[in-house]
C-alpha positions, 0 to 999 in steps of 0.5 A: 473105232470104225467098224466094218462088219456087223454079224447077226444071229437070227432067232432071238436076235434079228427076229422077234418072238413072232419070227418077224423082223420089225420095221425099225430093225429092217430099216436100220440094217438096210441103211447100214449096208447102204453106208458101206458096212457089210452084214452077215447073218450067222445061224444054226439054220440051214441056208434055206432057212436063212434065205427069207431073212437075208432077202428081207434085209436085202443082203443080195443088193449089198454084197453081204453074206450068210453063215449057216450050220453054225459056221460050217457053210458060208455063202455070198448071198447075192451070187448064191456062191458057197465060199466055205464049207465043212462036213461031219465025218462021213460015218458020223450021222449014221452012228449018231442016229444009232446012239439016239434011238434009245432016247425019246428024241428027234433026229435029223440031217439036212440035205438040200431043201429037205430035212431028213428025219431018222425018227418020226418027226416030233413037235420040234422037228415040225417047228424047224420045218415050219421056220426053215420052210423045208419039207421033213422026210422020215426015213426009217432006215436012216443009216443006210439012206444017208450017203451024202455029205452032212454039215449038221445034224439036229437032235430035238426034244425036251431040254432035260432029255437033251442035257443028258444026251449031250453029256453022253455024246460029247464024251463019245464024239469028243474028237469028231464033233461039236455039240451045243444048243441054239435053243433049249429044245435043239441040240446041234452037231457040227464038225469038230472045232467048227462054230460061229467063230471058226466060220467068221475067222475064214470070212474075215480072211477073205474080206481082209477085215480085222476081227477088231473091226467087227461087231457080233450080236447073239442071244444063245449058247451057240453064239458064245464063241463068236461074241468072244472073238468079235471086236465088240461082242453084243448080247441081246437083253433077252440073251442067256446069262452065260452069254451076257457074262462074256459080252462086251455090251448087253443091249437095253432093248430085247429082240422084241424092241429093236435091240439091233437098231440100238446096236447100230445106233451105238456102234455105227 
């Protein structure tokens, strides 16, 4: 099989544990693009949080793409052009904010280059700010402030608290939103039926690439649909066990030891 597209999650996949791209992984991804294979960075992060990694991997030089908000926004990175976007129902961020206020969790929505917090930023919202290089602005009257389209809301907190909250919100918003974890302390809310596989389907239509010709790599729960949809779904050695179960291939090396370079050597 001649694979035409490599789709990469960022945190825990391309990035190592120190949030860096190793030299070998960087060389492998850039060389792959030089050979004519397009690369997509698919993340729960907002676009600004993906741009630094995309720049390091030179996606702008090879006509490659980024897929932000777990598939809710796709951009042609070099042109800075949005080619696909979906938003939560307009009323939903304010309603979610009201629901989570009785829990000891953080809550925010993304707006341009700002993370708009509806709760005082906890350690995890501050971490998101640091990773994505975005300012956090706390808005005490969040419900009244958010009058703009939102592609994703982020709920942060201790894993046990988020698990309870996920059960409550998934039931209440079953017809309006998707909820899933990218990390144990992050619970992400996207439009109904929108996930990484959903976004990938739309991108493949634009690129005229069959899904059988794609290789997708990830490590966490929000990568599952993409891994199952791909021609070859790859779970990193450091991936959560449910992802390894559905993957076609599990890397020998984890994200700290160039697992992505291993994938490129094996399948490309």
